[in-house]
N, C-alpha and C positions, 0 to 999 in steps of 0.2 A: 270578742277579745277584751280582756280587762284593759282599761285605759292606762294602767300602770305598767303593762307589759310591753316590752320592746319588740317582741316578735309574735307572730300568730302561732298558736299552739298547733303542732304537727307540721310546721313548715320545714321543707327539706333544705332549702338554701336561702340565704339572706345576706345583705350587706351588714357588716359589723356596726353596731351602735354601742358606744362606750358609756359606761356609768361609773360614777365615783364609788369606790369601795372603801369601807370603813376600816377593814383590817390592814395594818401596815404591811404585813407579809404579802398581801395581794396587790398593793398599790404599785402603779407603774408597769403592770403586766397587762398588755393589750389582750392576751388570750383569756384572761380572767375578767377584765373589765368589759369585754364584749359579750359575756354570758348573760342570760336572763337573771334578774335579781332573785335573791332567795325569796321564796314564798312562805307565807304564814300557813298554819294548819287550815285555817278557814279558807284561804285562797286555794290551797291544794285540793281540799274536798270539792271545791267548785270546778277547778281546772281539769282535774283528773276524770271527772264524771262525763259519761257520754250518754245523752238521752237520744231516743229515737223519735222521729215524727209520729205523732199520735193524736188523733182527734176522735175521742170516744163517741161523741154525739153522731158523727158521720159513719165511722167504721163499724160501730156495733149495730148499724141498721143494714149492713150488707148481708147478702145471702149466706147461709151457714158455710157453704164450701169456700166462699171468699174469706170468711172470717178464720177458717181453719188455716188457710194460706198465710193470713196476717200474723198468726202466732209465731211464725219463724223469725219475725223481726226482733223478737225479744232477745235473741241471742246476740244482737248487735249492741245492746246497752251495756254499760259498765258502771257499777256502783262501787265507789272506793270506800274502804274502811281503814282501820289503823295500820294494818300491815302495808297498805299501798302508800300511806303517808311516810312510813319508815323507809320503804324502798326508794321513794322519790328523794327523801332527804339524804339517804346514804349515797345515792347517785350524784347528787349535787356536791356533797362533801368530797367524794372521791375524785370527781373531775377537777374541782378547784385545787385540791391538794396535789394532784398529779401535775398540774401546770406550774407549781411554785418554782421548781428548779429547771423549768424549760422555757423561760422567758425569751422570746425571739429577739428582744431588744438588747439582751446581754451581749457584751462584746465577744464572749466565748462561743455564742451560738453558731455563727457562720464558720468560724475556724474549726469547731468540733464537727460540724456537718461536713465540711470538706475532708477532714481526716477520716470520718466514717465512710464517706463515699469512696475515698481512695482505698481504704481497707477492703470494702466490699468488692470493688473492681479488681483488686489484686488477690482476692480470696484469702485475705489475712485472717487466720483463726482467732486472732486477738481483737477482732473488731468490737467485741462487747465492752471494752474499756472506754469506748466513746459513747456508750448508750446507757450504762448502768448506774450513773450517779443518782438517778431518781427511782431505782429499783424498789425502794421501800414505799412507793406510792400505794396507799391502802386500797385493796380490792375487797370484795365480799362475795358471799354465796347466797343464792335464793333456793332453798330446798323445801320440798313439800309434797303432799299427796298429789297424785294425778287427778286432775279435775278441779283443783283449787284456783286455777287461773294464773299460774306463775308467769307464763309467757305474756299474757295480756297485761299483767301488772307491770312487768318490765317494759313492755312496749309503750304503755301509757306514761310511765315515768320518763322514758327517753323522749317522748313526744313533746315534753316541756322544753326541750333544747333543739334549736335548729341543727340539722345534721352537718351542714357545711356553712361556715361563715367566711365571707370575702372581705379582707381588709384592704383599704386603699389609702387612707390618710389617718394618722393618729396624732391628735392634738396639734394640728397644723403642719405636720411633717409627712412627707410622702412615705407610705408604708404599704407595700404590696405583699400579701400573704394569704394563702388558702388554708383555713383551719378546719380540719376534720374533727368535729367535736365527739362523735361517737360512731362506732361500727358494731353491728350485731351479726354473728355467725351462728351456724347450727352444727353441732358435732355430728359428723357422718354416721350413718347407721352401723357401719363396720368399724368405727373407731379409727379410721385411717388418718394419720398425721398429714400425709400428702394431700388427701382430700380436703382437710381443713385449711391447709396453706393455699390450695387452689381457690377455695371459697374467698379467702382474704383478697387475693388479687382480682377475682371477678367482681366482688363487691366494691373494691377500690375503683376499678374501672367504671362501674356503673355510676358511682358518686362523683368521680373526678374527671370523667370523659377521657380516660387514658387507655393504654394498651398493654398494661403490665402483665396480664395473664398470658398473652401470646409470647411475651419476651421471657418470662421467668417460670411459667408453670405448664405450658402446653406441651413442651417437648418431653419425650420419654426419657431423656437424659437429665431432666430436672430432678433434683433430690432435695430433701428437706434441709440438708446442710448448705445447699446453695440458696434455697428460698428464704430461710429464716433471716439471714443478713439483709436481703432485699426488703423483707417486711419491716425490719428494724429501721432501715434507711427511709422508707416511705412514711412510717409512723413518726419518725423524727422530723423529717422535712415538712410534713403537713400537720404537725402538732396534734396527733391523734389523742383525744381526751380520755376515752375509755373504750375498752373492748369487751363486748358481752358475748359469751359462748353459751348457747342454749343446748338443751338435751344432753347435758354432760354425762348422764348415766349411760350413754352409748359407748363410753370408754370400756365398760365391762363386756361389751360384745366384740371387742377387738380380737383379731386373730392371735395365734400363739406368739407371745412376746410383744404384741401390739399395745397391751395395756400399759406395760412399763415404759414403752417408747412414747406413748401419748402423754403420760404423766411427766416424763422427763422433758418432753417438748413444751408442755405448759409451764413448767418451772423455768426452762430456758427462755421462754417468751417473756415471762415476768421480769427476769433478770436483765435480758438484753434490750428489750424495747423500753422498759421503764414506764410502762403505761398501766394504770389500774385495770385489773381484769375482773369481770363479774361472771361467776359460774352459776348456771341455772339448771336444776335437774330435780328428779324425784328422789325419794329416800334411798333408792337403789344406788345412788352415786356416793352415799356417805362412806361405805366401806372402802370404795376405790380411792376417794380423795383422802381419807384418813390414813391410808397406807403410806402416804408421803408426808413426813413431818413438815417439810418445807411448805407444801400446799396447805396443810392444816393450819400452820402458823400464819400464813398470809391471808387465809380466809376466815380466821377467827381473831384477827387483830383489831385494829382501830374500829373498823365498821362492823365486823363480826358476821355471823351467819343469820340471815333472816329466815325464820321458819314459817311456812304457810301450813299450819295445822288446821284440822277440821274445826268449824265454828261451833261453839257450845250454844245451846238453845236459849240460854238466859244471858247471853253476852250482848253488849252494846253493838259489837260488830255484826252479829246476826240480825239484830233489830234494825240496824242501819241498812243492811242488805235487803231485808224484807220490805222495809218501808220504801226502798227505791224501786223494786221490781213490781210490787203489788198493784201499782196504779195501772199497769199495762194489762188490762182485761178486755177481751173481745167478746165476752158473753153478753147477752142482751140484758142481763141483770148484774149490777155491780155488787160483788160480795165484799163486805167490810172485813178488814183484817182483824182477827181476834187472836188472843194469846193461844187459844186451843189450836187454831189453824197453823199458827207459826210453830208451835211445839210439835205438831204432827208432821209438818214438812221437815223440820229439823231431825226428828227421830227417824223418819223413813229415808232420809238422804244422808244420815250420819254427819250432817253439817258440811257435806262436800258440795261446793257451789254448783258445779256442772250438773250433778245429779238433782239438786234442788230445782234448778231451772227446768230441767227435763220433766220433773214431776209436776211442776206448776203448769207447764205447757200441756202435759198429758191430761191433767185434771180439767183444764179449760176445754181441751178437745172433747173430753168425755161429756162435759156439761153442754157443749154445743150440740153434740149428738142427741143428748136427752131432749134438748129443745126441739129437735126435728120430730121427736115423738110426742110433742105437746107437753113435755114436763118442764119443771123449773131448771133454769141454767145456773142456779146458785152452786158455788164451789163449797163442798163440805169436807171435814176431816176424813170421813169414811171414803169419799171419792178419791182423796189423795192416797189412802191406804190401798184401795182397789187398783189404782194405777201402779203403785209400787210392787204389788204382788201379781201383776199381769205377766203374760208370756213375753211381752215386749221388754220387760225389765229383768228377765231371768238371769242374764249374764251379769248385770249390775248387782243383782241381789247376792250373787256368789262373792263378788268382790267386797261388798259392804259387810257380809257376814264374816269375812276374814278380818276386816278392820275392827269389827265389834268384839271379836274374840282374840285378845292379845296372845294367850297361850298357844292356841291353834295357829294363829297367824305367824308367830315367831318361829314355830317349828317348821312351817312350810317355807318361810322366807326370812333368813337370818338378818337381812337388811333392816327389817322392822324392829328387831331388838336394838340395833344400833341407833335407829331413829328415836326410840323411846329413851335411850340413854342420853342422846343429844338434847332431847326436849327437857330432860331433867337437869342437865348440866348447863345448857345454854342460858345466857343471861338475857336473851331476847324472847319474850313470851307474849306475843301481841294479842292472843285471842281468849284471855281469861275473862270471866264475868266482871263487869265494872260495878262499882258500888252504887252507881246510879242507873243500873240496868232497867230498861223500860218494862221488861217482863220478868216477874218474880214467880218462878215455878213452885216455890214453896207455899204460895197462897192460892189454894184451890178455888177460893171464892172469887178470884179475879180472872179465871180462865176464859170467861166470855167477854172480858173488857175489850172494847173497841180501841184500836190503835190508829192514831191519826196518820194520814199518808200525805207527804209533801207532793205538791202538784208538779214541781219542776226542780231543776238543780239549784235554783236560787232560793228555794224555800227551806234549805237545811237550817234548822233553828239553833239558837245559841246553846241549848242544853246538850245537843248532840256534839257540837264542836267542843264544848268543855269536857264531855265524857271521853271523846277521842283523845284530847290532850291528856286527860288523867291517865288513860291506859298507856300512852306512850311514856309519860313521865314516871309512872309507878311500876314499870316492868320488873325492876329489881326486887320489888316486894312480893312478886307473884310466886305461886306454888309454896 
């Protein structure tokens, strides 16, 4: 843990520690002062990264079958690039902005909470007037190809914040409050509104050791009209900072009339709870979300839509990813990373992270098998191509062929056409080649140039940090 950080990364619960805030709009608000300090890009690149235990000198001396098992560990590592920095920063901004008008020390907080509780108890349909003054809290969306690590990106961004903070004393005065900083749900496969509400209460009970699910959601008589006010009350009482809903594309699978109901529910949730909402999904969600102007406005507002597009082979993002994973080799010979290897892996994976990792693992597995036959265990571009064209990757090849052929792809799936329009119109384009790209595919004479690999997360050099900064700052100039 960095000595400057108040809480351990990934901690679920912690006692609130207050820090002075420089922005006057945040000052005097314990909910904001208790949050972790804003991190620089350099610190985010360090804190978001997850390395795995790895000792090459020992592990690469293991029998081949043991080394094949070790390959699975690579799926646990996480290498951040510019889009992850953007998601983390947006998350921090959204949480802080959402707390501005919900200061628990304001004289109106307790009176409004009592009024809201009374309305909920009496089933007053006008309960939303006590929850909606912060309904313009900025949320955002994370939309991208399947396999780009959207869920992992959001989970790592959330891990920078304790999920629950307990307040006991604020600047010498007694102050008891349980602050629920974030909650993450998953849209049910059938797009059920009631199912999502049930998840809310179940997750709340798990985090706060309560019994709200049995009280408000377990009964067959429980309806969304009854559950939403209760959700609003809990969110208000425990200062929910941000609500993340993953797999939002499942809305399109809702039963007849269910899609419209789910969209209305999300809009109602934003207006009544007054909590920033982050929607995460594949490009299939674009058509559904765009059908509601209100949702489109809220998710393309201050924070916008973060697009997780496939990575280009000559981009700094791809280079950063490759330099991060390439050190994890269980072959008995270490293969240096060259621009040709990087380019081949990018081409065969179409820059889809999950596919790239699978190909890298498959190539190592093939190399280890060659070693059993007394051959070299060096990883080659041809070996990567062989894995990509093997029967094991037959289904993936079909998906990648669709992505590579926009005309054929859009005819089969209209959602892709909307995705391409959004890529063109959206002012967030985090994956374009940077001016300082390590690999320049236009120079064929450099294809065999060796690329230096950092040994650990602390070895990210200043040139990478500056390049990531440049990508984030210069997005408006892209395309």
